[in-house]
C-alpha positions in Angstrom: -4.4 19.7 -22.9 -2.5 16.4 -22.8 -2.0 13.8 -25.5 -1.9 10.2 -24.4 -2.1 7.3 -26.9 -5.4 5.4 -26.9 -4.1 2.8 -29.3 -3.9 -0.6 -27.6 -0.9 -2.9 -27.7 -0.8 -6.7 -27.7 -1.9 -6.7 -24.0 -5.2 -5.0 -24.9 -4.2 -1.9 -23.0 -2.8 1.5 -23.9 -1.0 4.5 -22.4 -4.5 5.9 -21.6 -5.5 2.8 -19.6 -5.8 3.3 -15.9 -4.8 1.0 -13.0 -8.5 0.1 -12.5 -8.8 -0.7 -16.2 -5.9 -3.2 -16.3 -7.0 -5.0 -13.1 -10.7 -5.1 -13.9 -12.1 -8.6 -13.0 -8.9 -9.7 -11.2 -9.4 -11.1 -7.7 -6.4 -10.5 -5.5 -8.0 -11.9 -2.3 -5.4 -13.9 -0.3 -2.4 -12.1 -1.7 -0.1 -9.8 0.3 1.8 -7.0 -1.3 4.3 -4.5 -0.1 4.2 -1.1 -1.9 6.9 1.4 -1.1 6.3 5.1 -1.5 2.6 4.7 -1.1 1.8 8.1 0.6 1.5 10.0 -2.7 1.3 9.8 -6.5 1.3 6.5 -8.3 2.4 4.7 -5.1 -0.8 5.7 -3.4 -2.9 4.8 -6.4 -1.2 1.5 -6.7 -1.9 0.7 -3.1 -5.5 1.8 -3.5 -6.2 -0.3 -6.6 -4.5 -3.4 -5.1 -6.7 -3.0 -2.0 -9.7 -2.5 -4.2 -8.9 -5.9 -5.8 -8.7 -7.6 -2.4 -5.0 -7.6 -1.9 -3.6 -7.2 1.7 -1.4 -4.1 1.3 1.5 -3.2 3.5 2.7 0.4 3.1 6.2 1.1 4.3 6.5 4.9 4.7 9.0 7.4 6.0 6.3 9.3 8.0 3.9 7.1 9.9 1.5 9.9 10.5 1.2 10.5 6.7 0.9 6.8 6.1 -2.0 6.5 8.6 -3.8 9.4 6.8 -3.4 7.7 3.5 -4.7 4.4 5.0 -7.7 6.2 6.4 -8.4 7.9 3.0 -8.3 4.6 1.2 -10.4 2.8 3.9 -13.1 5.5 3.6 -13.7 4.6 0.0 -12.9 0.9 0.3 -14.4 -0.2 3.7 -13.1 -3.8 3.3 -9.5 -2.7 2.4 -6.8 -4.6 4.3 -4.0 -2.1 4.9 -1.0 -1.9 7.3 1.4 1.0 7.7 5.1 0.4 8.7 8.1 2.7 8.9 10.8 2.6 6.2 13.3 5.1 4.8 14.6 3.3 1.7 17.6 5.7 1.5 18.9 4.3 4.8 20.3 0.8 5.0 19.7 0.7 8.7 16.1 1.6 8.2 15.8 -1.1 5.4 17.2 -3.7 7.8 14.9 -2.7 10.6 11.8 -2.8 8.4 12.7 -6.2 6.9 13.4 -7.6 10.4 10.1 -6.3 11.7 8.2 -7.6 8.7 9.7 -11.1 8.9 9.1 -11.3 12.6 5.4 -10.7 12.0 5.2 -14.0 10.1 3.4 -12.3 7.2 3.4 -13.9 3.8 4.6 -11.9 0.8 3.4 -12.5 -2.8 4.1 -9.1 -4.4 6.9 -6.7 -3.8 6.5 -3.3 -5.5 9.6 -1.1 -5.4 8.0 2.2 -6.1 9.7 4.8 -3.8 12.2 7.0 -5.4 13.6 10.5 -5.9 14.4 12.5 -9.0 17.3 14.9 -9.9 18.1 16.5 -6.5 21.3 18.5 -6.1 24.3 16.4 -5.2 23.7 14.8 -1.8 25.1 11.8 0.0 22.8 9.4 1.9 23.3 8.5 5.6 25.5 5.7 4.3 27.6 8.0 2.2 26.2 6.9 -1.1 25.0 9.4 -3.8 21.4 9.9 -2.8 19.6 9.0 -6.0 21.6 5.7 -6.4 21.1 5.0 -2.6 17.3 5.6 -2.7 16.4 4.3 -6.1 18.6 1.3 -6.3 20.7 0.3 -3.2 17.9 0.4 -0.7 15.6 -1.5 -3.0 18.4 -4.1 -3.7 18.9 -4.7 0.0 15.2 -4.8 0.8 14.6 -7.3 -1.9 17.4 -9.6 -0.7 16.2 -9.4 2.9 12.6 -10.3 1.9 13.4 -12.9 -0.7 13.3 -15.9 1.7 9.9 -14.9 2.8 8.7 -14.6 -0.8 10.2 -18.0 -1.7 8.4 -19.6 1.3 5.1 -17.9 0.4 5.4 -19.0 -3.3 6.2 -22.6 -2.2 3.5 -22.9 0.4 0.7 -21.1 -1.6 1.6 -22.5 -5.0 1.1 -19.0 -6.3 3.7 -17.1 -8.3 5.5 -14.4 -6.5 6.1 -11.1 -8.4 8.8 -8.4 -7.8 8.0 -5.2 -9.6 10.7 -2.6 -9.9 9.9 0.9 -11.1 12.5 2.1 -13.6 12.0 4.8 -16.2 12.6 5.6 -19.9 15.3 7.9 -18.5 17.4 4.8 -17.9 18.6 5.5 -21.5 20.0 8.8 -20.4 23.1 8.0 -18.3 26.8 8.2 -18.0 29.2 6.7 -20.4 29.4 3.0 -19.7 26.0 3.0 -18.0 27.0 2.9 -14.3 29.8 5.1 -13.0 31.1 2.6 -10.5 34.4 4.4 -9.8 33.0 7.9 -9.4 29.6 7.2 -7.9 30.1 9.6 -5.1 32.2 12.1 -6.9 30.5 15.5 -6.7 32.6 17.0 -9.6 31.4 14.2 -11.9 27.7 14.6 -10.8 25.0 15.4 -13.3 21.6 15.3 -11.7 19.8 13.9 -14.8 22.5 11.4 -15.7 22.6 10.2 -12.1 18.8 9.7 -12.1 19.2 7.8 -15.4 22.0 5.7 -13.9 19.8 4.8 -10.9 16.9 3.8 -13.2 19.2 1.8 -15.4 20.3 0.0 -12.1 16.6 -0.8 -11.5 16.3 -2.5 -14.9 19.6 -4.4 -14.4 18.4 -5.5 -11.0 15.3 -7.1 -12.4 17.4 -8.7 -15.2 20.1 -10.3 -13.0 17.6 -11.2 -10.2 15.6 -13.1 -12.9 18.7 -15.1 -13.9 19.3 -16.1 -10.3 15.7 -17.0 -9.5 15.4 -19.1 -12.7 18.7 -20.8 -11.8 17.2 -21.7 -8.5 14.0 -22.8 -10.0 12.0 -20.5 -7.8 8.4 -19.5 -8.7 9.0 -15.8 -8.5 9.3 -13.3 -11.4 11.1 -9.9 -11.5 10.3 -7.2 -14.0 11.0 -3.5 -14.4 8.8 -0.8 -16.0 8.4 2.8 -17.1 5.2 4.2 -15.5 5.1 7.1 -17.9 5.8 10.8 -17.2 3.5 11.9 -14.4 3.5 15.3 -12.7 3.9 14.1 -9.1 6.0 15.1 -6.1 8.8 12.9 -7.6 9.5 15.6 -10.2 9.9 18.5 -7.8 13.6 18.8 -8.7 12.9 18.0 -12.4 10.5 20.8 -13.3 12.4 21.7 -16.5 12.3 18.1 -17.7 8.6 17.7 -16.9 7.7 21.0 -18.5 9.4 19.9 -21.7 7.1 16.9 -22.0 3.8 18.5 -20.9 1.9 17.1 -23.9 2.8 13.5 -22.9 2.0 13.7 -19.2 -0.2 10.9 -17.8 -2.5 11.4 -14.9 -1.9 9.4 -11.7 -4.4 6.6 -12.4 -2.8 6.1 -15.8 0.7 6.3 -14.3 -0.1 3.5 -11.8 -1.5 1.2 -14.6 1.7 -0.5 -15.7 2.7 -1.3 -12.1 -0.7 -2.8 -11.4 -0.6 -4.7 -14.7 2.8 -6.2 -14.0 1.9 -7.0 -10.4 -1.5 -8.7 -10.9 -2.4 -9.6 -14.5 -2.5 -13.3 -15.4 -1.2 -12.5 -18.9 2.3 -12.2 -17.3 2.4 -15.6 -15.6 6.0 -16.8 -15.9 7.2 -13.6 -17.6 10.4 -12.4 -16.0 13.4 -10.2 -16.6 11.4 -8.0 -19.0 10.8 -4.2 -19.3 7.3 -2.8 -19.6 5.7 0.5 -20.6 2.1 1.5 -21.1 1.0 -1.9 -19.8 2.8 -3.6 -22.7 6.1 -5.4 -23.2 8.7 -2.9 -24.3 12.4 -3.0 -25.1 15.0 -1.7 -22.6 18.3 -0.2 -23.6 21.3 -2.3 -24.6 22.9 -1.5 -21.3 19.8 -2.7 -19.4 20.1 -6.1 -21.2 23.9 -6.5 -20.7 24.5 -9.6 -18.6 28.1 -8.6 -17.7 27.0 -5.2 -16.6 24.1 -6.7 -14.6 26.4 -9.1 -12.8 29.0 -6.3 -12.1 26.2 -4.1 -10.6 25.0 -7.0 -8.5 28.4 -7.7 -7.0 29.0 -3.9 -6.5 25.6 -3.6 -4.7 26.4 -6.5 -2.5 29.6 -4.9 -1.4 27.8 -1.5 -0.8 25.2 -3.2 1.4 27.6 -5.5 3.3 30.0 -2.8 4.3 27.4 -0.5 5.7 
């Protein structure tokens, strides 16, 4: 038996709220969203609920065949769903560049970018670009993808008059990381690798990304927000390497519809108009760690990420 809080926060929602609950009555017709990692778990549910609310959903996936099956499964239940499958491996910078180029060449607008794809606590592995795999997948690929799609989002926001939203999935585990927050000098050092700390480091990077991106967007006066969030602890494919961690918190596990709620809330709810650089949990404003709110660390990570993506 699971225990999930039914007590509502200031938003009117709780940990027990589902993605359908938090988007009830919201009409997303005319909006276009990208949802990475949409073939399973909360990514799939996020794509389904956005499609249910009328949003045109683009699903970048590693396996096109799996993506098409997901598209079909959603369309069977939502006949009017607007869905498109494209290929993307977020752990590969080459794949990120290829996807962004193809997306931009289609001339599609982009109102909402949901960076959901990720991995959790695998054994030490380097990506194709020789970057520690969790950091590469959970942060670096997302960082590059955002930068490559930002002009499209700015154009869409300006032409449509509608606020653009960037939603970055972090985790409460962003509080469990290496000394100093980000291990810049030993990122790819196998001897220093701790699977859980490395996961926490990548999730801290997600929160810092939203924080620094907000500063830059506001400096430009762009009508786009960027926020990070903790979806809750959900037993999905993401946790296949983290069984011990998940088993330890069984009594706090959310189901998938509850796990996708905060993402959908941050992406669509009118309560959050103009809200940026914040951290959310249980469809309510929450407080990230001190590291996640450190402007110097955020700037250092941004510059570090630029160098990683420019040199590959």
